[in-house]
C-alpha positions in Angstrom: -12.8 23.2 28.5 -9.9 23.4 26.0 -8.6 19.9 26.9 -12.0 18.3 26.6 -12.8 20.0 23.3 -9.7 18.5 21.8 -11.0 14.9 22.2 -13.9 15.1 19.7 -11.6 16.8 17.2 -9.0 13.9 17.5 -11.8 11.3 17.1 -13.0 13.0 14.0 -9.5 13.1 12.5 -9.0 9.4 13.3 -12.3 8.6 11.5 -11.4 10.7 8.5 -8.0 8.9 8.2 -9.8 5.6 8.2 -12.3 6.5 5.6 -12.1 4.8 2.2 -11.2 7.9 0.3 -7.8 7.6 1.9 -5.2 4.8 1.8 -6.9 1.4 2.1 -4.1 0.2 4.4 -5.0 2.9 6.8 -8.7 2.1 6.5 -8.4 -1.6 7.3 -5.2 -1.2 9.3 -4.8 -5.0 9.5 -8.2 -5.3 11.2 -11.6 -3.7 11.2 -12.1 -0.4 9.4 -14.5 2.4 10.4 -17.9 0.9 11.0 -19.8 3.6 9.2 -17.9 3.0 6.0 -19.7 -0.2 5.4 -22.8 0.0 7.7 -25.5 2.5 8.3 -27.4 2.8 11.5 -30.4 4.5 10.0 -30.2 4.4 6.2 -29.1 0.9 5.3 -30.0 -0.5 1.9 -33.4 -2.2 1.8 -31.7 -5.2 0.2 -29.0 -5.6 2.9 -30.7 -8.0 5.2 -29.9 -7.8 8.8 -26.4 -6.5 8.5 -27.3 -2.8 7.9 -25.0 -2.6 4.9 -24.8 0.6 2.9 -25.0 -1.5 -0.3 -27.3 -4.3 -1.5 -24.8 -7.1 -0.7 -21.4 -7.7 0.8 -19.4 -7.6 -2.4 -21.1 -4.4 -3.5 -20.2 -2.9 -0.2 -16.6 -3.8 -0.9 -16.6 -2.5 -4.4 -17.9 0.9 -3.5 -14.3 1.5 -2.4 -12.4 -1.1 -4.4 -13.8 0.0 -7.8 -13.8 3.6 -9.1 -15.4 4.9 -12.3 -12.9 7.1 -14.2 -9.7 5.2 -13.3 -7.2 5.8 -16.1 -4.9 3.0 -15.0 -4.0 0.8 -12.1 -5.0 2.5 -8.8 -3.7 1.2 -5.5 -6.3 -1.0 -3.8 -8.8 -1.2 -6.7 -9.6 -4.7 -7.8 -12.4 -4.1 -10.4 -12.7 -1.8 -13.5 -16.1 -0.1 -14.0 -18.0 -1.3 -17.0 -18.0 2.2 -18.6 -14.2 2.2 -18.4 -13.7 -0.9 -20.5 -15.7 -0.6 -23.7 -15.4 -3.3 -26.4 -11.8 -3.8 -27.3 -10.4 -2.1 -24.2 -9.1 -4.2 -21.3 -9.8 -3.8 -17.6 -7.2 -1.5 -16.0 -6.3 -3.0 -12.6 -3.0 -5.0 -12.4 -2.8 -6.2 -8.9 -1.3 -9.7 -8.4 -4.9 -11.0 -7.8 -6.2 -9.7 -11.1 -9.2 -7.5 -12.1 -12.7 -8.9 -11.7 -13.6 -6.8 -14.8 -12.4 -9.7 -16.9 -15.6 -11.6 -15.9 -17.5 -9.1 -18.0 -15.3 -9.6 -21.2 -16.6 -12.3 -23.5 -14.9 -13.2 -26.8 -15.6 -15.0 -30.1 -13.1 -15.9 -32.8 -12.3 -18.2 -35.8 -9.3 -20.4 -35.3 -8.8 -21.2 -39.0 -10.5 -21.1 -42.4 -12.0 -24.6 -41.7 -12.6 -24.1 -38.0 -15.9 -23.4 -36.3 -16.6 -20.2 -34.4 -15.2 -20.4 -30.9 -16.7 -18.7 -27.8 -15.2 -17.7 -24.5 -17.8 -16.2 -22.1 -16.6 -13.9 -19.3 -17.8 -16.0 -16.5 -15.1 -18.5 -17.2 -12.4 -16.0 -16.3 -12.3 -16.3 -12.5 -14.2 -16.2 -9.3 -17.8 -15.0 -10.0 -18.5 -12.9 -7.0 -22.0 -11.6 -6.5 -22.2 -7.8 -6.5 -25.6 -6.7 -7.7 -24.8 -3.0 -7.6 -21.9 -3.6 -9.9 -23.5 -6.2 -12.3 -21.5 -9.2 -11.0 -23.6 -12.4 -10.9 -23.1 -16.0 -9.9 -21.4 -18.6 -12.0 -24.0 -20.1 -14.4 -22.2 -23.4 -14.9 -20.7 -24.4 -11.5 -23.4 -24.6 -8.8 -20.6 -25.2 -6.2 -16.9 -24.6 -6.1 -15.1 -27.0 -8.4 -14.0 -30.0 -6.3 -15.8 -28.6 -3.3 -19.3 -27.8 -2.0 -19.2 -24.0 -1.4 -22.4 -22.7 -3.1 -21.8 -20.4 -6.1 -24.9 -18.4 -5.2 -23.2 -17.3 -2.0 -19.8 -16.4 -3.3 -18.8 -12.9 -2.3 -15.7 -11.0 -1.4 -16.2 -11.9 2.2 -16.3 -15.6 1.3 -12.5 -15.3 1.4 -11.7 -12.0 3.1 -12.8 -11.4 6.7 -14.4 -7.9 6.6 -13.8 -7.4 10.3 -10.2 -8.5 10.1 -10.2 -10.6 13.3 -7.4 -13.0 12.2 -4.0 -11.9 13.5 -0.5 -13.2 13.6 1.4 -12.8 16.9 5.1 -12.7 17.7 5.3 -16.5 17.8 3.7 -16.9 14.4 0.4 -18.1 15.9 -2.8 -17.2 14.0 -5.9 -16.6 16.1 -9.0 -14.4 16.3 -8.4 -13.1 19.8 -5.7 -12.4 22.3 -3.2 -9.7 21.6 -4.3 -6.5 19.9 -3.7 -5.9 16.2 -0.9 -3.3 15.7 -1.5 -2.9 12.0 -1.6 -4.8 8.6 0.8 -7.7 8.1 0.6 -7.9 4.3 3.3 -5.5 3.2 7.1 -5.0 3.2 6.5 -1.8 5.2 4.2 -3.6 7.7 5.3 -3.6 11.4 6.5 -6.8 12.9 4.4 -8.4 15.6 5.7 -7.7 19.1 5.2 -9.3 22.5 1.6 -8.3 23.3 0.9 -7.0 19.8 -0.1 -8.8 16.7 -0.4 -7.9 13.0 -3.2 -8.7 10.6 -2.9 -11.8 8.4 -2.2 -11.6 4.6 -5.0 -9.7 2.8 -7.5 -10.1 5.7 -8.1 -13.7 4.6 -10.3 -15.9 6.8 -8.6 -18.6 8.8 -9.7 -21.7 10.7 -13.4 -21.7 11.5 -14.1 -18.7 9.3 -17.5 -18.5 7.7 -19.5 -15.5 6.7 -22.5 -14.7 8.9 -24.9 -14.8 6.0 -24.0 -18.3 4.8 -26.1 -21.1 6.2 -24.8 -24.7 6.6 -21.3 -25.8 7.6 -18.6 -24.3 5.3 -16.1 -23.3 8.0 -12.5 -23.1 6.9 -10.1 -25.7 8.2 -6.8 -24.0 7.1 -5.3 -20.7 8.1 -4.1 -18.0 5.7 -0.8 -18.3 3.9 2.5 -16.8 4.8 3.1 -14.1 2.2 4.3 -10.5 1.8 3.4 -8.0 -1.0 5.6 -5.1 -2.0 4.2 -1.7 -1.0 3.6 -0.9 -4.7 1.8 -3.8 -6.2 -1.0 -2.6 -8.6 1.1 -1.7 -11.5 2.2 -2.4 -15.1 5.2 -4.7 -15.5 6.5 -3.2 -18.8 9.7 -2.3 -17.0 10.2 -4.3 -13.8 8.2 -7.1 -12.3 6.0 -7.2 -9.2 7.1 -10.0 -6.9 4.9 -11.1 -4.1 7.0 -13.2 -1.7 4.8 -16.3 -1.3 6.0 -18.3 1.6 3.8 -21.3 2.4 0.2 -22.6 2.8 -1.4 -20.8 -0.2 -2.7 -24.0 -1.8 -3.8 -25.4 1.5 -5.8 -22.2 2.1 -7.5 -22.6 -1.3 -8.6 -26.1 -0.2 -10.9 -24.4 2.3 -13.4 -24.2 -0.6 -11.8 -26.6 -3.2 -11.7 -29.3 -0.6 -10.8 -32.3 -2.8 -9.0 -30.5 -5.6 -5.7 -32.0 -4.7 -6.8 -35.3 -3.4 -4.7 -38.3 -4.4 -7.1 -41.1 -5.3 -6.2 -44.7 -4.6 -7.3 -47.3 -7.2 -6.3 -50.8 -6.3 -2.5 -50.9 -6.0 -2.0 -47.5 -7.7 -2.7 -43.9 -6.8 -3.9 -41.2 -9.2 -3.0 -37.5 -8.8 -6.1 -35.8 -10.2 -4.6 -32.4 -10.6 -1.2 -30.8 -10.8 0.7 -31.3 -7.5 0.8 -28.2 -5.3 1.7 -27.1 -1.8 4.1 -28.8 0.7 3.9 -32.1 -1.3 5.0 -30.3 -4.5 8.6 -29.4 -4.0 10.5 -28.4 -7.2 13.3 -30.9 -6.7 16.4 -30.8 -8.8 15.0 -31.3 -12.3 12.2 -28.7 -12.1 14.2 -26.1 -10.3 17.0 -26.4 -12.9 14.4 -26.2 -15.7 12.8 -23.0 -14.2 16.2 -21.3 -13.6 17.7 -21.9 -17.1 14.5 -21.1 -19.0 14.5 -17.6 -20.4 12.1 -18.0 -23.3 11.3 -20.4 -26.1 14.6 -21.7 -27.5 16.7 -19.9 -24.9 17.9 -22.0 -22.0 20.8 -19.8 -20.8 19.3 -18.4 -17.6 20.6 -18.8 -14.0 19.1 -19.0 -10.5 20.1 -15.4 -9.7 17.7 -13.7 -12.1 15.2 -16.4 -13.3 12.1 -15.3 -11.5 9.0 -14.6 -13.7 6.0 -13.1 -12.1 3.7 -14.9 -14.6 5.0 -18.2 -13.0 5.6 -17.4 -9.3 6.3 -20.0 -6.6 6.3 -20.5 -2.9 9.6 -20.4 -1.0 8.4 -23.1 1.5 9.0 -20.7 4.4 7.1 -18.7 6.9 10.1 -16.5 7.9 8.7 -13.0 7.5 12.0 -11.1 7.6 13.2 -13.1 4.6 9.9 -12.8 2.8 9.9 -9.0 3.3 13.4 -8.9 1.8 12.2 -10.8 -1.3 8.9 -8.9 -2.0 10.0 -6.3 -4.6 8.7 -4.3 -7.5 12.1 -3.0 -8.7 13.7 -6.3 -9.9 16.2 -6.1 -7.0 15.5 -9.7 -6.1 14.8 -12.1 -8.9 16.2 -15.4 -7.5 14.5 -18.5 -8.7 13.5 -21.7 -6.9 15.8 -24.1 -5.1 15.5 -27.8 -5.2 14.6 -28.5 -1.5 12.3 -25.8 -0.2 10.6 -24.1 -3.1 7.2 -25.5 -4.2 4.4 -25.1 -6.7 1.2 -23.5 -5.5 -2.3 -22.7 -7.0 -1.2 -19.2 -7.7 1.8 -20.4 -9.8 -0.7 -20.8 -12.6 -3.8 -18.9 -11.5 -4.7 -15.4 -10.3 -6.8 -15.2 -7.2 -9.6 -13.0 -8.5 -9.8 -13.2 -12.3 -7.8 -12.9 -15.5 -8.2 -12.6 -19.2 -8.1 -16.4 -19.7 -10.2 -19.4 -18.7 -10.0 -20.4 -15.1 -8.2 -17.2 -14.1 -4.9 -18.6 -15.4 -1.9 -16.2 -15.7 -1.4 -17.1 -19.4 -3.5 -18.6 -22.1 -3.4 -22.3 -21.5 -5.8 -23.0 -24.4 -3.3 -22.0 -27.0 0.0 -23.3 -28.3 1.5 -19.8 -28.2 1.2 -16.7 -26.1 3.0 -14.7 -28.8 3.0 -15.4 -32.5 5.2 -13.5 -35.0 5.9 -11.0 -32.2 2.3 -10.2 -31.3 0.1 -11.3 -28.5 -3.0 -11.3 -30.8 -3.8 -11.5 -34.4 -5.9 -8.4 -34.0 -7.8 -7.4 -37.2 -7.0 -10.7 -39.0 -9.7 -13.1 -40.0 -8.4 -16.0 -37.9 -7.1 -15.7 -34.4 -5.9 -19.1 -33.2 -3.7 -17.5 -30.5 -5.2 -14.1 -29.6 -8.6 -15.8 -29.5 -10.8 -12.7 -29.9 -8.7 -10.3 -27.8 -7.4 -7.1 -29.3 -3.7 -6.6 -29.1 -4.1 -4.1 -26.2 -6.3 -6.5 -24.3 -3.9 -9.5 -24.8 -0.9 -7.4 -23.8 -2.7 -6.1 -20.7 -3.5 -9.7 -19.8 0.3 -10.2 -19.5 0.5 -7.0 -17.4 2.0 -5.0 -20.2 5.1 -7.1 -20.4 6.9 -6.2 -23.6 6.7 -8.7 -26.3 10.4 -8.5 -26.7 10.8 -10.2 -23.3 9.6 -13.4 -25.0 10.5 -15.3 -28.2 9.0 -14.2 -31.5 6.8 -17.3 -31.4 6.6 -17.8 -27.6 5.0 -21.1 -26.6 3.2 -22.0 -23.4 4.7 -20.9 -20.1 4.2 -24.4 -18.8 7.7 -24.8 -20.3 9.1 -22.5 -17.6 9.1 -25.6 -15.4 8.9 -28.4 -17.9 11.1 -27.2 -20.7 9.5 -29.0 -23.6 8.8 -32.2 -21.8 5.2 -31.6 -20.6 3.8 -34.3 -18.3 
C-alpha cells in the first residue's frame, strides 16, 4: 500500500512543477507542457472552438502565462505588459530580445517643427499584430496578409510561429524532425542539455519547422524552412543599462522568417539586370571585408576606434553563420564576457539584425528609430516636454530610453545618428 500510494503523489508533484506559475522552461521543457494548463476537459471557453482552450483564442491562452498584471519590470518569460501597467507616458516593461507586444498599444503624435504638420504613429505599426481577444490585441488593420507573403493577418496568433505542442526536436546529428527520439529538454539556452544518442532537445523557442501549420488555419500555409540555430543566455529578459544581452544567432533565422514573408528577399530579374528588393539577409548576405571592418571599428557617431574583440552591439546583432551549438553556447552571454564582432567570411546579416521578432517602440518592430536622423540629440533620446520632437517623435524620455533597453545615453554620441552606420559608417547604400 505504501509503494502504490507514492505514485499519485509523484504525479501530482510533476504536474505542479510543470504548471505555469513556475519556471516556463520547466513547463514547456522543450516540448509539450501540462495539457490542463491550456485545455479544459469540462469548462473550456465558449469561444475556443473545438480545441477546448481555457481562453477565447490561442494567443490569449499563451498570454494568461506570458503576461502578468502588476509586473514592476522585466519578468522572465513574460512577453507582454498589461494595459494597466503602462499608462500614457510609461513604456512597456518587458525587455526580452523579441520585444514586448505592449508597444502595439502605444500610439504617438508629434510636431516635427514649427512649420511641420502633425505626425501620427499608430501602435499597430510596431510589430506583429497577434490576435488575443482577452488581452485586447487585434489584427493589423492595414496589411491583410503578411508583407511579401500570403499568411492572413486575421489568423496571426502566437502559435502561428510557435508550436504549442513542441513537437519539433533536434537530435544528436543536428536533424530536426517531429518524431523519433524523445525530447530530453529545451534546446534554447546556454544551460540546455545537449542531445544524446536516442534523445533530442527542443528547437529554439518552440518554433515551427517544415510542414508546420496551426490546426485552426485553413488553406495551405505550411512552413518550408526549419527553425534557426540559436542559443539564448539563461537570463535574457533584462535591462541593458550595464551589460548587454547577447543571443548567439547561428544560422537560418531569415530563412525561417520567409515561411510567412515568402518573397521578401527575392531577387527580381529585369532584362539583363537583377534587382534586390530588400536589404540582403541570410546565407547570401555575408559581411565581407568592408562591412565587417566597418562594424568592428564603429563605436558611435564620430568615433571609429573600435576593434573586433569588443565591437558587438545588441541593437545590431548578427548571425555567426554556424550551427555549432557548443560554440553558440559559449557566445550567448548577458555579462559582456563575449563581445566579439563579425568576421568577413562566416558572419551574416539577418532579419533580426534590424528588427525584433515580436514588437518594438518603432515602426516595423525595428530595434532603433529608422524614421529619424538621430536616436539621440543633445544627449537625450527624446525632446520630452518641448513643442517640437523631430527625434523623440512623441515618446517621453523614459519611453524612448526603454525602447533602447535602458542603454545609457553616454554609450552613444551626444548627437547619435542612425545605427545603420554600425555597418555602413556614413556611406549608406
